[in-house]
C-alpha positions in Angstrom: 21.0 -45.7 8.9 18.8 -43.6 6.3 16.8 -40.5 6.8 13.6 -42.5 7.1 15.0 -44.9 10.0 16.2 -41.7 11.8 12.6 -40.3 11.3 11.3 -43.3 12.4 13.4 -43.5 15.7 13.1 -39.8 16.6 9.3 -39.3 15.4 8.1 -39.2 18.9 10.2 -36.2 19.7 8.2 -32.9 20.6 8.8 -30.0 18.1 11.0 -28.0 20.5 13.3 -30.9 20.9 13.3 -32.0 17.3 14.3 -28.3 16.4 17.1 -28.3 18.9 18.5 -31.8 17.7 17.9 -30.4 13.9 20.4 -27.4 14.6 22.9 -30.0 16.1 22.6 -32.3 13.1 23.6 -29.6 10.7 26.7 -28.9 12.6 27.9 -32.6 12.5 29.7 -33.2 9.1 28.7 -36.9 8.9 25.1 -36.3 9.7 24.9 -33.2 7.3 26.5 -35.4 4.8 23.8 -38.0 4.9 21.1 -35.4 4.9 22.7 -33.7 1.9 22.9 -37.0 0.0 19.0 -37.9 0.9 18.3 -34.3 -0.5 20.1 -35.1 -3.8 18.2 -38.2 -4.2 14.9 -36.4 -3.8 15.9 -33.5 -6.1 16.7 -36.0 -8.9 13.4 -37.6 -8.6 11.6 -34.0 -8.7 14.0 -32.7 -11.4 13.1 -35.7 -13.7 9.2 -34.8 -13.2 9.5 -31.2 -13.3 11.8 -30.7 -16.5 10.0 -33.1 -19.1 10.8 -30.7 -22.0 14.6 -30.9 -21.7 16.0 -32.1 -25.1 12.5 -31.6 -26.8 12.4 -27.8 -26.9 15.2 -25.2 -27.7 16.5 -23.6 -24.5 17.0 -19.8 -24.4 19.3 -18.5 -21.7 19.9 -15.3 -23.3 17.8 -13.1 -25.5 18.1 -14.3 -29.2 20.2 -12.1 -31.3 17.3 -11.4 -33.7 13.5 -12.1 -32.9 12.5 -15.6 -33.6 9.7 -16.3 -36.1 6.1 -15.9 -34.4 4.7 -18.7 -36.0 7.8 -21.0 -34.5 6.9 -19.4 -31.1 3.4 -20.1 -31.1 4.0 -23.5 -32.6 6.2 -24.6 -29.5 3.5 -23.1 -27.1 0.9 -25.1 -28.9 2.8 -28.3 -28.6 3.5 -27.8 -25.1 -0.2 -27.1 -24.3 -1.3 -30.1 -26.3 1.0 -32.3 -24.2 -0.2 -30.9 -21.0 -3.9 -30.7 -21.6 -4.3 -34.4 -21.9 -4.7 -35.5 -18.5 -7.1 -32.5 -17.5 -9.4 -32.8 -20.4 -9.9 -36.3 -19.7 -10.7 -36.0 -16.0 -7.4 -37.2 -14.5 -6.6 -34.2 -12.4 -7.6 -33.2 -8.9 -8.9 -29.5 -8.9 -6.5 -27.5 -11.3 -8.9 -27.0 -14.3 -12.3 -26.6 -12.8 -14.5 -26.0 -16.2 -12.4 -26.9 -19.2 -15.0 -26.9 -22.0 -13.3 -26.0 -25.0 -16.1 -23.3 -26.0 -16.0 -22.0 -22.6 -12.2 -21.6 -22.7 -12.3 -19.8 -26.1 -14.6 -17.3 -24.9 -12.7 -16.4 -22.0 -9.7 -16.1 -24.2 -11.7 -13.7 -26.5 -12.7 -11.6 -23.4 -9.1 -11.3 -22.2 -7.7 -10.4 -25.6 -10.3 -7.4 -25.7 -9.1 -6.2 -22.6 -5.3 -7.3 -22.6 -3.8 -3.7 -22.2 -6.2 -2.9 -19.3 -4.8 -1.9 -16.1 -7.3 -1.4 -13.0 -4.4 1.1 -11.6 -5.3 3.4 -14.0 -9.0 3.8 -13.4 -9.5 6.8 -15.2 -8.1 5.4 -18.6 -9.9 2.1 -18.0 -13.2 2.8 -16.4 -14.4 -0.6 -17.7 -12.0 -2.3 -15.2 -13.9 -0.5 -12.4 -17.3 -1.8 -13.9 -16.0 -5.3 -14.2 -14.6 -5.5 -10.6 -17.6 -3.9 -8.8 -20.2 -5.9 -10.5 -18.1 -9.1 -9.8 -18.0 -8.1 -6.1 -21.7 -7.2 -5.9 -22.6 -10.5 -7.8 -20.4 -12.7 -5.3 -21.9 -10.8 -2.3 -25.3 -11.5 -3.5 -24.8 -15.2 -3.8 -24.0 -15.2 -0.1 -26.9 -14.0 1.9 -28.3 -11.7 -0.8 -25.4 -9.2 -0.7 -26.6 -8.0 2.8 -25.3 -8.4 6.5 -27.4 -9.2 9.4 -27.5 -5.3 10.0 -29.1 -4.8 6.5 -25.9 -3.3 5.5 -24.3 -3.8 1.9 -21.4 -6.3 1.8 -18.4 -4.9 0.2 -15.1 -6.4 -1.1 -12.3 -6.4 -3.8 -11.0 -8.2 -6.6 -7.8 -10.0 -5.9 -5.3 -12.4 -7.7 -6.3 -15.4 -5.9 -7.2 -17.0 -2.8 -4.0 -16.2 -1.2 -3.9 -12.6 -1.8 -7.7 -12.6 -0.5 -6.4 -14.1 2.7 -3.5 -11.9 2.9 -5.5 -8.6 2.5 -8.1 -9.7 5.0 -5.4 -10.6 7.7 -3.5 -7.2 7.1 -6.9 -5.4 7.6 -7.4 -7.3 11.0 -3.8 -6.6 11.9 -4.1 -2.9 10.9 -7.5 -2.3 12.6 -6.4 -3.8 15.9 -3.2 -1.5 15.9 -5.2 1.4 15.3 -8.4 0.7 17.4 -7.1 -1.3 20.1 -3.4 -0.7 20.5 -2.4 -4.2 19.7 1.3 -4.7 18.9 1.6 -8.4 19.0 -1.2 -9.5 17.3 -2.5 -13.2 17.3 -4.8 -15.3 14.9 -6.5 -18.4 16.0 -6.9 -21.1 13.4 -7.4 -24.8 13.1 -4.3 -27.1 11.7 -6.4 -27.7 8.8 -6.6 -24.0 7.7 -5.1 -23.1 4.4 -1.3 -22.4 4.6 -2.0 -18.8 3.0 -2.7 -17.8 6.7 0.8 -19.1 7.4 2.0 -16.8 4.7 -0.2 -14.1 6.1 1.4 -14.5 9.5 4.8 -14.5 8.4 4.3 -11.3 5.9 2.4 -9.3 8.5 4.0 -10.4 11.8 0.9 -12.0 13.3 1.3 -15.0 15.6 -0.5 -18.1 14.8 -2.3 -19.9 17.4 -3.3 -23.1 16.1 -6.3 -25.4 17.5 -6.5 -29.2 16.9 -9.0 -30.7 14.9 -11.7 -33.3 15.9 -11.7 -36.8 14.6 -13.8 -35.9 11.7 -11.2 -33.1 10.8 -13.2 -30.1 11.8 -12.0 -27.3 14.2 -12.2 -27.9 17.7 -14.8 -25.4 18.9 -13.7 -25.9 22.5 -9.9 -25.3 21.7 -11.0 -22.2 19.7 -12.8 -20.7 22.7 -9.9 -21.2 25.0 -7.2 -20.0 22.4 -8.5 -16.3 22.6 -6.6 -13.8 24.6 -6.1 -9.9 24.7 -4.0 -9.9 21.7 -6.3 -12.0 19.6 -7.4 -10.1 16.4 -9.1 -12.9 14.4 -10.5 -16.5 14.0 -10.5 -18.4 11.1 -12.7 -21.2 9.8 -12.6 -23.1 6.7 -15.8 -24.0 4.3 -14.6 -26.2 3.4 -10.9 -27.0 4.4 -8.6 -27.9 1.5 -7.0 -31.1 2.8 -10.2 -33.2 3.7 -13.0 -31.2 2.4 -14.6 -30.8 5.5 -16.6 -27.9 7.0 -15.6 -26.3 10.0 -18.6 -25.3 12.5 -18.5 -21.7 11.1 -21.6 -20.6 13.3 -20.3 -21.7 16.3 -16.6 -20.3 15.8 -18.0 -17.0 14.6 -20.4 -16.7 17.6 -17.3 -17.2 20.0 -15.5 -14.3 17.9 -18.5 -12.0 18.2 -18.7 -12.6 21.7 -15.0 -11.6 22.2 -15.2 -8.7 20.0 -12.7 -10.1 17.5 -12.9 -10.7 13.8 -13.9 -13.7 12.0 -12.7 -15.0 8.5 -14.7 -17.6 6.3 -12.2 -19.2 4.1 -14.5 -20.0 1.6 -12.1 -20.1 -1.6 -13.0 -23.5 -2.5 -16.6 -23.4 -1.6 -17.5 -20.3 -2.5 -19.3 -21.1 -5.9 -20.5 -24.6 -4.7 -21.9 -23.7 -1.0 -24.8 -21.1 -2.1 -25.9 -23.4 -5.1 -25.7 -26.4 -3.4 -27.8 -24.9 -0.6 -30.4 -23.9 -3.0 -30.5 -27.4 -4.5 -31.5 -28.8 -1.2 -28.0 -30.5 -0.1 -27.1 -30.5 3.4 -24.7 -27.5 3.4 -24.4 -25.1 6.4 -24.7 -21.3 6.3 -21.1 -20.0 6.3 -21.6 -16.4 5.4 -22.7 -13.0 6.7 -26.1 -14.4 7.9 -24.1 -15.4 10.8 -23.5 -12.2 12.8 -20.1 -12.9 13.8 -18.6 -13.4 10.2 -16.6 -10.2 9.4 -15.0 -11.3 6.1 -14.9 -14.1 3.3 -12.5 -15.1 0.6 -14.3 -16.7 -2.4 -12.4 -17.8 -5.6 -13.8 -16.8 -8.8 -11.2 -18.8 -10.8 -12.1 -22.1 -9.1 -15.7 -23.1 -9.2 -16.6 -19.6 -10.6 -15.0 -21.0 -13.8 -13.1 -17.8 -14.6 -9.7 -17.7 -15.9 -6.7 -18.2 -13.5 -6.0 -15.2 -11.3 -8.9 -13.8 -9.9 -10.6 -14.0 -6.1 -12.8 -11.8 -4.1 -12.4 -10.9 -0.6 -15.6 -9.6 1.1 -16.0 -7.6 4.1 -19.0 -6.8 6.6 -18.3 -3.0 6.6 -16.5 -0.4 4.6 -14.6 0.6 7.7 -12.9 -3.0 7.8 -12.2 -3.0 4.1 -10.3 0.5 4.6 -7.8 -1.1 6.6 -6.8 -3.3 3.5 -6.5 -0.3 1.0 -3.1 1.5 0.5 -2.7 5.1 0.2 0.5 7.4 -0.3 -0.4 11.2 0.1 3.1 12.8 0.2 5.3 11.0 -2.6 6.8 13.2 -5.3 5.2 10.9 -7.8 1.7 12.2 -7.1 -1.1 10.9 -5.0 -0.9 6.7 -5.1 -3.6 4.3 -3.9 -4.3 0.7 -4.6 -7.0 -1.5 -3.2 -5.1 -4.7 -3.0 -1.1 -5.9 -2.5 -0.4 -5.3 -6.2 0.0 -2.0 -7.9 -0.6 -2.5 -11.8 -2.9 -5.5 -12.3 -4.3 -7.2 -15.5 -7.6 -5.9 -15.9 -8.1 -8.4 -18.7 -8.4 -11.2 -16.0 -11.2 -9.1 -14.4 -12.9 -8.7 -17.9 -12.7 -12.6 -18.4 -14.0 -13.3 -14.6 -16.9 -10.8 -15.2 -17.6 -12.8 -18.4 -17.4 -16.1 -17.0 -20.0 -15.2 -14.2 -22.5 -13.6 -16.8 -22.2 -16.5 -19.3 -22.8 -19.3 -16.7 -25.6 -17.2 -14.8 -27.2 -18.7 -11.5 -28.7 -21.5 -13.8 -25.4 -22.7 -15.2 -23.9 -22.6 -11.5 -27.0 -24.5 -10.4 -26.4 -27.4 -13.0 -22.8 -27.4 -12.5 -23.0 -27.9 -8.6 -25.6 -30.4 -9.0 -23.6 -32.6 -11.3 -20.5 -32.2 -9.2 -22.3 -33.3 -6.0 -23.9 -36.2 -7.6 -20.5 -37.4 -8.9 -19.1 -36.9 -5.4 -21.8 -39.4 -4.1 -21.1 -41.9 -6.4 -17.5 -41.8 -5.8 -17.9 -41.9 -2.0 -20.2 -44.9 -2.5 -17.5 -46.6 -4.6 -14.8 -46.0 -2.2 -16.6 -47.4 0.6 -16.7 -50.8 -1.1 -13.1 -50.9 -1.7 -11.3 -52.9 1.5 -8.4 -51.2 3.3 -9.1 -47.8 2.5 -11.4 -45.3 4.0 -12.7 -41.6 3.5 -11.4 -39.0 5.8 -14.1 -37.3 7.9 -17.5 -36.3 6.2 -16.5 -34.5 3.1 -18.8 -33.1 0.1 -16.9 -32.9 -3.2 -13.3 -32.9 -2.1 -12.5 -36.4 -0.9 -9.4 -37.5 1.0 -8.6 -41.2 1.1 -6.5 -42.9 3.8 -5.7 -46.3 5.0 -5.1 -48.1 8.3 -3.3 -50.9 6.8 -1.7 -49.8 3.7 1.0 -47.3 2.6 -1.3 -45.0 1.2 1.4 -43.0 -0.7 2.1 -46.2 -2.6 -1.5 -46.4 -3.7 -1.0 -42.4 -4.6 2.1 -43.7 -6.7 0.1 -46.4 -8.4 -2.8 -43.8 -9.0 -0.1 -41.7 -10.8 1.3 -44.5 -13.0 -2.4 -44.5 -14.1 -2.1 -40.8 -15.2 -4.1 -39.5 -12.3 -2.8 -36.1 -10.8 -4.1 -36.2 -7.2 -3.1 -34.3 -4.0 -0.6 -35.9 -1.5 -1.6 -34.9 2.1 -0.1 -35.7 5.5 -0.9 -35.3 9.3 -2.4 -37.9 8.8 -1.2 -39.6 5.5 -3.6 -39.5 2.8 -4.4 -38.0 -0.6 -7.6 -36.4 -2.1 -9.2 -35.6 -5.3 -11.0 -32.2 -5.6 -14.0 -33.0 -8.0 -14.8 -30.5 -10.7 -16.7 -30.5 -14.0 -14.1 -32.7 -15.7 -15.1 -35.5 -13.3 -18.7 -35.3 -14.2 -18.0 -36.6 -17.8 -19.4 -39.8 -18.6 -17.2 -42.8 -17.2 -14.7 -40.7 -15.4 -16.1 -41.6 -11.7 -16.1 -45.4 -12.8 -12.7 -45.1 -14.3 -11.4 -43.7 -11.0 -13.0 -46.0 -8.9 -11.7 -49.0 -11.0 -8.3 -47.6 -11.2 -8.3 -47.0 -7.2 -9.4 -50.6 -6.5 -6.6 -51.9 -8.6 -3.9 -49.7 -7.0 -5.2 -50.7 -3.7 -4.8 -54.3 -4.7 -1.5 -53.9 -6.3 0.0 -52.4 -3.1 -1.5 -55.1 -0.9 0.6 -57.4 -3.4 3.6 -55.3 -3.4 3.9 -53.7 0.1 7.7 -53.1 -0.1 8.1 -51.1 -3.3 10.3 -48.2 -3.0 9.3 -46.7 -6.1 8.1 -43.2 -7.2 7.4 -40.5 -4.8 6.1 -42.6 -1.9 9.3 -42.4 -0.1 9.7 -38.7 -0.4 6.1 -38.0 0.8 6.8 -40.5 3.7 9.9 -39.0 4.6 8.3 -35.4 4.5 5.3 -36.5 6.6 7.3 -38.3 9.2 10.6 -36.2 9.4 10.6 -34.5 12.7 13.1 -31.9 11.4 10.7 -29.6 9.8 13.6 -27.4 8.7 15.1 -30.2 6.7 11.7 -30.5 5.1 11.5 -26.6 4.3 15.0 -26.9 2.8 13.6 -29.5 0.6 10.9 -27.4 -0.6 13.0 -24.3 -1.1 15.3 -26.6 -3.4 12.3 -27.8 -5.2 11.6 -24.0 -6.2 15.2 -23.8 -7.3 14.5 -26.6 -9.6 11.6 -25.1 -11.0 13.7 -21.9 -11.9 16.5 -23.9 -13.3 17.0 -23.5 -17.2 
């Protein structure tokens, strides 16, 4: 019996029972050997895909005795860049590269180079960093409800290193506020199953219990379940606009109204939607209001390095009040090294990224974002219409520009494998099994949408004709999705990270 057969037989087990059996399996030598053997097979598949440069470039395990010629170093970097950029330039990649135009990238690189030594930690030495970040926050805030709350107070915020840090900062702020103002020592967050896993990370880092609520048949948060999940330890509720897996929008108004009524915080995770939602609304698309115009919304996360088209490594976390933002800040007043303070999790930060973000936003302007959004939304409509014409697959929920595809009759991971063989880089998902494509400006190029639909149709037809294939990553995705022993899946992911750091 292999792992897939064990999973199939035990898949009905509730989580606590599965966890109990998992602990026992690890103590049984024969079963542990089986699990280890399956892990080794999985790692071999992963290593082959993660280490394509073995044998093609020199390995550097220790420092060279003398510095290597700079031209040689730059040439190696250029070769790797050229190998890696082919797929995203041609629009084969889901998300990842959101703009990708050569002139835009060169412009950001110049802005970065001019500020490569800047560090916002030293605001007295680099006042430009303060200018850049304050204006980034203001521009993002004004995109969402004209920079004011329903109380006509200014929206405030911070620049972070990405959506995960924005979420971490917000959850820390809610935890610390609840501890100081309400004496809550066992804080809880209420969030839908589809909320980004960064909230899971925040829960682990900051000791906040996750109270997960189910989603509806349309993959949006179950509002009634959210209402029932609140108790005296609840400090914050979360909604996604949109959620990463299926691109669907939770009912932010209904959820935030519940949070307001119960005197708890509400965070709109708009990392993916922050630079699409306000412009799609202006263009007349059917987009809900997800920002501070809802009186219950007390914070938001908006990624500038996605559809804001900044260089990778910036995001913005917004707050309804300065008082709430203060709980995010770190200060030390009695350190022998002097007074110390930092707004986010990092101490030293690359001011060059803030400069490049500021430059990207000014360069795009409202007109640029409106045109980009319109192109992405129109491409999404074309692709959704095309998917509906392909038998045996379906669109999950009612998405806008992040489109998840599943099937009731085929192994959808085999379809994903087939698309990978055709050079597409898409996101495999589970619970339920599906994959998605997050559309970007790369996909609005001529013929890309048609190419995607043609390849998808062929992939479906191939899997229908060859349903028993065991090639590629399909077995790995299937095992990860169905295995009731989540600790084993976690072990596989940790070994994946080990492979990444393997020389």
